[in-house]
LUMDOKE-151368 format. One record per atom (N, C-alpha, C, O): x, y, z. Coordinates in steps of 0.1 Angstrom, whole numbers, padded with zeros to 4 digits, always signed. Layout:
BEGIN
XYZ ...
***
This chain:
BEGIN
+1238+0791+0080 +1237+0787+0066 +1244+0774+0064 +1254+0771+0071 +1240+0765+0055 +1246+0752+0052 +1260+0754+0046 +1263+0765+0041 +1268+0744+0046 +1281+0745+0040 +1279+0745+0025 +1268+0744+0020 +1291+0746+0017 +1290+0748+0003 +1283+0736-0004 +1275+0738-0013 +1286+0724+0000 +1281+0712-0006 +1266+0712-0004 +1258+0709-0014 +1261+0714+0008 +1247+0714+0011 +1240+0726+0004 +1228+0725+0000 +1247+0737+0002 +1241+0748-0004 +1238+0745-0019 +1228+0749-0024 +1248+0738-0025 +1246+0734-0039 +1234+0724-0041 +1226+0725-0050 +1233+0715-0031 +1222+0706-0031 +1209+0713-0029 +1199+0710-0036 +1208+0723-0021 +1196+0731-0019 +1192+0738-0032 +1181+0738-0035 +1202+0744-0039 +1199+0751-0051 +1194+0741-0062 +1184+0744-0069 +1201+0730-0063 +1197+0720-0073 +1182+0715-0070 +1174+0713-0079 +1180+0712-0057 +1166+0707-0054 +1156+0718-0057 +1145+0714-0062 +1159+0730-0054 +1150+0741-0057 +1147+0742-0072 +1135+0744-0076 +1157+0741-0080 +1155+0741-0095 +1146+0730-0100 +1137+0732-0108 +1149+0718-0094 +1141+0706-0098 +1126+0708-0094 +1117+0705-0102 +1124+0713-0082 +1110+0715-0078 +1103+0726-0086 +1091+0725-0089 +1110+0736-0090 +1104+0747-0098 +1102+0743-0113 +1093+0749-0119 +1109+0732-0117 +1106+0727-0131 +1094+0718-0131 +1089+0715-0142 +1089+0714-0120 +1078+0705-0119 +1065+0713-0122 +1062+0723-0116 +1057+0709-0133 +1045+0716-0136 +1035+0716-0125 +1033+0707-0118 +1028+0728-0123 +1018+0730-0113 +1010+0742-0116 +1012+0747-0127 +1002+0747-0107 +0994+0759-0110 +1002+0771-0114 +0998+0779-0123 +1014+0773-0108 +1022+0784-0111 +1027+0783-0125 +1027+0793-0132 +1033+0772-0129 +1038+0770-0142 +1027+0772-0153 +1029+0778-0163 +1015+0766-0150 +1004+0767-0159 +1000+0782-0161 +0997+0786-0172 +1000+0790-0150 +0997+0804-0151 +1007+0811-0160 +1003+0820-0168 +1020+0808-0158 +1030+0815-0166 +1029+0811-0180 +1029+0820-0189 +1028+0798-0183 +1027+0794-0197 +1015+0799-0204 +1015+0804-0216 +1003+0799-0197 +0991+0804-0203 +0992+0819-0208 +0989+0822-0219 +0997+0827-0199 +0999+0841-0202 +1009+0844-0212 +1008+0852-0221 +1020+0836-0212 +1030+0837-0222 +1026+0833-0236 +1029+0839-0246 +1018+0822-0237 +1012+0818-0250 +1003+0828-0255 +1002+0830-0267 +0995+0835-0247 +0985+0844-0251 +0990+0858-0254 +0986+0865-0263 +1000+0863-0246 +1005+0877-0247 +1020+0878-0249 +1025+0890-0250 +1027+0867-0250 +1041+0869-0253 +1050+0867-0240 +1045+0865-0229 +1063+0867-0242 +1072+0864-0232 +1071+0874-0220 +1073+0871-0209 +1069+0887-0224 +1069+0897-0213 +1058+0894-0203 +1060+0895-0191 +1046+0891-0208 +1035+0888-0199 +1038+0875-0191 +1035+0875-0179 +1045+0865-0197 +1048+0853-0189 +1058+0856-0178 +1057+0851-0167 +1068+0865-0181 +1078+0869-0171 +1071+0876-0160 +1074+0874-0148 +1062+0886-0163 +1055+0893-0153 +1047+0884-0144 +1046+0885-0132 +1040+0874-0151 +1033+0864-0143 +1042+0857-0133 +1038+0854-0122 +1054+0853-0138 +1064+0847-0129 +1068+0855-0117 +1070+0851-0106 +1070+0868-0120 +1073+0878-0110 +1062+0879-0099 +1065+0881-0087 +1050+0879-0104 +1039+0879-0094 +1039+0867-0085 +1036+0868-0073 +1042+0855-0091 +1043+0843-0083 +1055+0844-0073 +1053+0840-0062 +1066+0850-0078 +1077+0852-0069 +1074+0861-0057 +1077+0858-0046 +1066+0872-0060 +1062+0881-0049 +1053+0873-0039 +1054+0876-0027 +1045+0864-0044 +1037+0856-0035 +1045+0847-0026 +1042+0845-0015 +1056+0842-0032 +1065+0833-0024 +1071+0841-0013 +1074+0835-0002 +1075+0853-0015 +1081+0862-0005 +1072+0863+0007 +1076+0863+0019 +1059+0863+0005 +1049+0864+0016 +1050+0851+0024 +1050+0852+0036 +1050+0840+0017 +1051+0827+0025 +1064+0826+0032 +1065+0821+0043 +1075+0831+0026 +1088+0830+0033 +1088+0837+0046 +1092+0832+0057 +1084+0850+0046 +1084+0858+0058 +1074+0854+0068 +1076+0855+0080 +1062+0849+0062 +1052+0844+0071 +1057+0831+0079 +1055+0830+0091 +1064+0823+0071 +1070+0811+0077 +1080+0814+0088 +1080+0808+0099 +1088+0824+0085 +1098+0828+0095 +1091+0834+0108 +1097+0833+0119 +1080+0840+0106 +1072+0845+0118 +1063+0835+0125 +1057+0838+0135 +1063+0823+0119 +1056+0812+0126 +1042+0809+0120 +1035+0800+0125 +1038+0816+0109 +1025+0814+0104 +1024+0800+0098 +1014+0793+0099 +1034+0796+0091 +1034+0782+0085 +1034+0771+0096 +1027+0761+0094 +1040+0774+0108 +1039+0765+0119 +1025+0764+0124 +1020+0753+0127 +1018+0775+0124 +1004+0775+0127 +0995+0766+0117 +0987+0759+0121 +0998+0768+0104 +0991+0760+0094 +0994+0746+0096 +0985+0737+0093 +1006+0742+0100 +1010+0728+0101 +1003+0722+0113 +1001+0710+0113 +1000+0729+0124 +0995+0724+0136 +0980+0726+0138 +0974+0719+0145 +0975+0736+0131 +0961+0740+0133 +0953+0735+0121 +0955+0740+0110 +0944+0725+0123 +0936+0720+0112 +0927+0731+0107 +0924+0732+0095 +0922+0739+0116 +0912+0750+0112 +0919+0760+0103 +0913+0764+0093 +0931+0765+0107 +0938+0775+0099 +0941+0769+0085 +0939+0776+0075 +0946+0757+0085 +0949+0751+0072 +0937+0750+0063 +0937+0753+0051 +0926+0745+0069 +0914+0743+0061 +0908+0755+0056 +0904+0756+0044 +0908+0766+0064 +0903+0779+0059 +0911+0784+0047 +0905+0787+0036 +0924+0785+0048 +0932+0790+0037 +0932+0780+0025 +0932+0785+0014 +0931+0767+0028 +0930+0757+0017 +0918+0760+0008 +0919+0759-0004 +0907+0762+0015 +0894+0763+0007 +0894+0777+0000 +0888+0778-0011 +0900+0787+0006 +0901+0800-0001 +0909+0798-0014 +0905+0803-0025 +0921+0792-0013 +0929+0790-0024 +0922+0781-0035 +0923+0784-0047 +0916+0770-0030 +0909+0761-0040 +0898+0768-0047 +0896+0767-0059 +0890+0777-0040 +0879+0784-0046 +0885+0794-0056 +0878+0796-0067 +0896+0800-0053 +0902+0809-0063 +0906+0802-0076 +0903+0807-0087 +0912+0790-0075 +0916+0782-0086 +0904+0778-0094 +0904+0778-0107 +0894+0773-0087 +0882+0769-0094 +0875+0780-0101 +0870+0779-0113 +0875+0792-0095 +0869+0804-0101 +0876+0808-0114 +0870+0811-0124 +0890+0807-0114 +0898+0810-0126 +0894+0800-0137 +0892+0804-0148 +0894+0787-0133 +0892+0777-0143 +0878+0778-0149 +0877+0777-0161 +0868+0780-0141 +0854+0781-0146 +0853+0793-0155 +0846+0792-0166 +0859+0805-0152 +0858+0816-0160 +0864+0814-0174 +0858+0818-0184 +0875+0807-0174 +0881+0804-0187 +0873+0794-0195 +0870+0795-0207 +0868+0783-0188 +0861+0772-0194 +0848+0776-0200 +0844+0772-0211 +0841+0785-0193 +0828+0789-0197 +0827+0801-0206 +0817+0806-0210 +0839+0807-0209 +0840+0818-0218 +0835+0814-0232 +0838+0803-0237 +0827+0823-0239 +0821+0820-0252 +0832+0820-0263 +0830+0814-0273 +0843+0827-0261 +0853+0828-0271 +0866+0834-0264 +0865+0838-0253 +0877+0834-0272 +0889+0839-0266 +0888+0854-0261 +0894+0858-0252 +0879+0862-0268 +0878+0876-0264 +0872+0877-0250 +0873+0887-0244 +0865+0866-0246 +0858+0867-0233 +0867+0862-0221 +0862+0861-0210 +0880+0860-0224 +0889+0855-0214 +0890+0865-0203 +0889+0877-0205 +0892+0861-0190 +0893+0870-0179 +0906+0878-0179 +0915+0876-0187 +0907+0888-0170 +0918+0898-0171 +0932+0891-0169 +0941+0896-0175 +0933+0881-0161 +0946+0875-0159 +0951+0867-0171 +0962+0862-0170 +0942+0864-0181 +0946+0858-0193 +0947+0868-0204 +0939+0877-0205 +0957+0867-0212 +0959+0877-0223 +0947+0877-0233 +0940+0866-0234 +0945+0887-0240 +0934+0888-0250 +0936+0878-0261 +0947+0873-0263 +0926+0876-0269 +0927+0867-0280 +0935+0872-0292 +0941+0883-0290 +0935+0865-0302 +0944+0868-0313 +0943+0883-0318 +0953+0889-0319 +0931+0887-0320 +0929+0901-0325 +0927+0911-0314 +0925+0923-0317 +0927+0907-0302 +0924+0916-0291 +0936+0923-0286 +0947+0920-0289 +0933+0933-0278 +0944+0941-0272 +0949+0934-0259 +0941+0928-0252 +0962+0936-0256 +0968+0929-0245 +0962+0934-0232 +0958+0946-0231 +0961+0926-0222 +0956+0929-0209 +0967+0936-0201 +0979+0936-0204 +0963+0942-0190 +0972+0949-0181 +0982+0940-0175 +0978+0929-0170 +0995+0944-0176 +1005+0936-0169 +1003+0936-0154 +1007+0927-0147 +0997+0947-0149 +0994+0948-0135 +0984+0937-0131 +0986+0930-0120 +0974+0934-0139 +0964+0924-0136 +0971+0910-0137 +0967+0901-0129 +0980+0908-0146 +0987+0895-0148 +0995+0893-0135 +0995+0882-0130 +1002+0903-0131 +1011+0902-0119 +1002+0899-0107 +1006+0890-0099 +0991+0906-0105 +0982+0904-0094 +0977+0890-0094 +0976+0883-0083 +0973+0884-0105 +0968+0871-0106 +0978+0861-0102 +0975+0851-0094 +0991+0862-0106 +1002+0853-0102 +1004+0854-0087 +1006+0844-0080 +1004+0866-0082 +1005+0868-0067 +0995+0861-0059 +0998+0854-0050 +0982+0862-0063 +0971+0856-0056 +0971+0841-0057 +0969+0834-0048 +0975+0836-0069 +0976+0822-0072 +0985+0815-0062 +0983+0804-0057 +0996+0822-0059 +1006+0816-0050 +1003+0818-0035 +1004+0809-0027 +0999+0831-0032 +0996+0834-0018 +0985+0826-0012 +0985+0822+0000 +0975+0823-0020 +0963+0816-0015 +0964+0800-0016 +0954+0793-0014 +0976+0795-0018 +0979+0781-0018 +0986+0777-0005 +0998+0779-0004 +0979+0771+0005 +0986+0768+0018 +0997+0758+0016 +1006+0756+0025 +0996+0750+0005 +1007+0740+0003 +1020+0746+0001 +1031+0740+0005 +1021+0759-0004 +1033+0766-0005 +1039+0769+0008 +1051+0767+0011 +1031+0774+0018 +1035+0777+0031 +1041+0764+0038 +1051+0764+0044 +1033+0753+0037 +1037+0740+0043 +1050+0735+0036 +1059+0730+0043 +1052+0738+0023 +1064+0733+0016 +1076+0740+0022 +1086+0734+0025 +1075+0753+0024 +1087+0761+0029 +1090+0756+0043 +1102+0755+0047 +1080+0753+0051 +1082+0749+0065 +1089+0735+0065 +1097+0732+0074 +1085+0727+0055 +1090+0713+0055 +1104+0712+0048 +1112+0704+0052 +1106+0720+0038 +1118+0719+0030 +1130+0726+0035 +1141+0721+0037 +1128+0739+0038 +1139+0748+0041 +1147+0744+0054 +1159+0743+0054 +1139+0740+0065 +1147+0737+0077 +1156+0725+0076 +1165+0724+0084 +1154+0717+0066 +1164+0705+0064 +1178+0710+0062 +1187+0702+0064 +1179+0722+0057 +1192+0727+0053 +1198+0738+0064 +1208+0744+0061 +1191+0738+0075 +1196+0747+0086 +1202+0739+0096 +1197+0729+0101 +1214+0743+0100 +1222+0735+0110 +1215+0736+0123 +1210+0746+0127 +1214+0725+0131 +1208+0725+0144 +1214+0735+0154 +1207+0740+0162 +1227+0737+0152 +1233+0746+0161 +1234+0761+0156 +1242+0769+0161 +1226+0764+0146 +1226+0778+0140 +1222+0788+0151 +1213+0785+0158 +1229+0799+0151 +1226+0809+0162 +1213+0815+0160 +1205+0818+0169 +1209+0818+0147 +1197+0825+0144 +1189+0817+0133 +1191+0820+0121 +1181+0808+0138 +1174+0799+0128 +1164+0807+0119 +1163+0804+0108 +1158+0817+0125 +1148+0825+0117 +1155+0832+0106 +1150+0833+0095 +1167+0838+0109 +1174+0845+0098 +1179+0835+0088 +1179+0838+0076 +1184+0824+0092 +1189+0813+0082 +1177+0809+0074 +1179+0807+0062 +1165+0808+0080 +1153+0804+0072 +1150+0814+0061 +1147+0811+0050 +1150+0827+0065 +1147+0838+0056 +1157+0838+0044 +1154+0839+0033 +1170+0837+0048 +1181+0837+0037 +1179+0826+0028 +1181+0828+0015 +1177+0814+0033 +1175+0802+0024 +1162+0804+0015 +1162+0800+0004 +1152+0809+0022 +1140+0811+0014 +1141+0821+0003 +1136+0819-0008 +1149+0832+0006 +1151+0842-0004 +1160+0836-0016 +1157+0839-0027 +1169+0828-0012 +1178+0821-0022 +1169+0812-0031 +1170+0812-0043 +1161+0804-0025 +1152+0795-0032 +1143+0803-0042 +1141+0800-0053 +1137+0815-0037 +1128+0823-0045 +1136+0829-0057 +1130+0830-0068 +1147+0835-0054 +1155+0841-0065 +1159+0831-0075 +1160+0834-0087 +1163+0819-0071 +1167+0809-0081 +1155+0804-0089 +1157+0799-0100 +1143+0807-0085 +1131+0803-0092 +1129+0813-0104 +1122+0809-0114 +1134+0825-0103 +1131+0835-0113 +1136+0830-0127 +1128+0831-0137 +1149+0826-0129 +1153+0821-0142 +1145+0809-0147 +1143+0807-0159 +1140+0800-0138 +1132+0789-0142 +1119+0793-0147 +1114+0789-0158 +1112+0802-0140 +1099+0808-0144 +1101+0815-0157 +1092+0814-0166 +1112+0823-0159 +1114+0830-0171 +1116+0821-0183 +1112+0824-0194 +1123+0810-0180 +1125+0800-0190 +1112+0794-0195 +1110+0792-0207 +1103+0791-0186 +1089+0786-0190 +1082+0797-0199 +1076+0793-0209 +1084+0810-0195 +1077+0820-0203 +1083+0821-0217 +1076+0822-0226 +1096+0821-0218 +1103+0822-0231 +1100+0810-0239 +1098+0811-0252 +1100+0798-0233 +1097+0786-0241 +1082+0786-0247 +1080+0783-0258 +1073+0791-0238 +1059+0791-0243 +1057+0802-0253 +1050+0800-0263 +1064+0813-0252 +1063+0824-0262 +1069+0819-0276 +1063+0822-0286 +1080+0812-0275 +1086+0806-0287 +1076+0796-0294 +1075+0796-0306 +1070+0788-0286 +1060+0779-0291 +1049+0786-0298 +1044+0781-0309 +1044+0796-0292 +1033+0804-0297 +1037+0810-0311 +1029+0810-0320 +1049+0815-0312 +1054+0821-0325 +1055+0810-0335 +1051+0812-0347 +1060+0798-0331 +1061+0788-0341 +1047+0783-0346 +1046+0781-0358 +1038+0782-0337 +1024+0778-0341 +1018+0788-0350 +1011+0785-0360 +1020+0801-0347 +1014+0812-0355 +1021+0812-0369 +1014+0814-0379 +1034+0810-0370 +1041+0810-0382 +1037+0798-0391 +1038+0799-0403 +1033+0787-0385 +1029+0775-0393 +1015+0776-0399 +1012+0768-0407 +1008+0786-0395 +0994+0787-0400 +0994+0794-0414 +0998+0805-0415 +0991+0786-0425 +0992+0792-0439 +0979+0800-0442 +0970+0801-0434 +0980+0806-0454 +0968+0813-0459 +0968+0827-0457 +0978+0833-0452 +0957+0834-0460 +0956+0848-0459 +0955+0852-0444 +0954+0844-0435 +0956+0865-0442 +0957+0871-0428 +0944+0867-0421 +0944+0864-0409 +0932+0868-0428 +0920+0866-0421 +0919+0851-0416 +0915+0848-0405 +0923+0842-0425 +0923+0828-0422 +0933+0825-0410 +0930+0817-0402 +0944+0832-0411 +0954+0831-0400 +0948+0835-0387 +0950+0827-0377 +0941+0846-0386 +0935+0851-0374 +0924+0841-0369 +0923+0839-0357 +0916+0836-0378 +0906+0826-0374 +0912+0814-0368 +0908+0809-0357 +0922+0809-0374 +0929+0797-0369 +0936+0800-0356 +0935+0792-0347 +0942+0811-0355 +0949+0815-0343 +0939+0817-0332 +0942+0813-0320 +0928+0823-0335 +0917+0824-0325 +0912+0811-0320 +0909+0809-0308 +0910+0802-0330 +0906+0788-0326 +0916+0781-0317 +0912+0774-0308 +0929+0783-0320 +0939+0777-0312 +0938+0782-0298 +0939+0774-0288 +0937+0795-0296 +0936+0801-0283 +0924+0797-0276 +0924+0796-0263 +0913+0795-0283 +0901+0790-0277 +0903+0776-0270 +0899+0774-0259 +0910+0767-0278 +0913+0754-0272 +0923+0755-0261 +0922+0747-0251 +0932+0764-0262 +0941+0766-0251 +0934+0771-0238 +0937+0766-0227 +0924+0780-0240 +0916+0784-0229 +0909+0772-0223 +0909+0771-0210 +0903+0764-0231 +0895+0752-0226 +0905+0743-0218 +0901+0739-0207 +0916+0740-0224 +0926+0731-0217 +0931+0737-0204 +0931+0731-0193 +0934+0750-0204 +0938+0757-0192 +0927+0757-0181 +0930+0755-0169 +0915+0760-0185 +0904+0760-0176 +0902+0747-0169 +0900+0746-0157 +0903+0736-0177 +0901+0723-0171 +0913+0720-0161 +0911+0714-0150 +0925+0724-0164 +0936+0721-0156 +0935+0729-0143 +0938+0724-0132 +0931+0742-0144 +0929+0750-0132 +0919+0744-0123 +0920+0744-0110 +0908+0739-0129 +0897+0732-0121 +0903+0720-0114 +0900+0717-0102 +0911+0712-0121 +0917+0701-0116 +0927+0704-0104 +0926+0697-0094 +0935+0715-0105 +0943+0719-0094 +0935+0723-0082 +0939+0720-0071 +0924+0730-0085 +0916+0735-0074 +0909+0724-0067 +0909+0724-0054 +0904+0714-0074 +0898+0702-0067 +0909+0694-0059 +0906+0689-0048 +0921+0693-0065 +0931+0685-0058 +0935+0692-0045 +0937+0686-0035 +0936+0706-0046 +0939+0713-0034 +0928+0712-0023 +0930+0710-0011 +0915+0713-0028 +0904+0712-0019 +0903+0699-0012 +0899+0698+0000 +0907+0688-0019 +0906+0674-0013 +0918+0670-0006 +0919+0659-0001 +0929+0679-0006 +0941+0675+0001 +0940+0675+0016 +0932+0683+0021 +0948+0667+0022 +0949+0667+0037 +0960+0676+0042 +0969+0679+0035 +0959+0680+0054 +0970+0687+0061 +0982+0678+0061 +0982+0667+0067 +0994+0682+0055 +1006+0674+0054 +1011+0671+0068 +1019+0661+0069 +1008+0678+0078 +1013+0676+0091 +1007+0663+0098 +1012+0658+0108 +0996+0659+0092 +0989+0647+0098 +0995+0634+0094 +0990+0624+0099 
***
């Protein structure tokens, strides 16, 4: 394990990286805006569970394989990109908020979706992104002492610390998005019916924006190169 100074640097770097918007943050915010803070937190926990897969896989050498094998990286990259594109297209082509897919919360007047489905969507969003595996392989070893007795154990411990530190950041995204949704809802004047119509229209535009962003992330992932090259 690194000394105290380097450990603080590791924690700070992890927080900054988790604050950077990306597919994971978009997934958390979208679910929180549509179903409230609880759904956003569950989405974040699904993403955290996906990170655990990458951490232990990296410790076992899978990330090293992805970094050195163009074929392995390409296969997982296209699977992840296809998943992001599929999510984006389903949201974008939905006829209305009620038609949103399971991993997105129901529309204004609709019933909430299963938290299990939200968790599963977050898990898959993270697991199917090979950039996450490459990230752990590139970032974590920088904080492992060259003379460490058990580098694999040090890698796992640092990875777990990084992942656990991400939970309050992800929860913060969820709480902030839920607060924003409440503020937007409270600002809508008029009768309840008009309120629901406007709120449904707001969520429809949120769906469209989220769909386009997911498609953008998917295309960026599909066109990315193996970072080891």
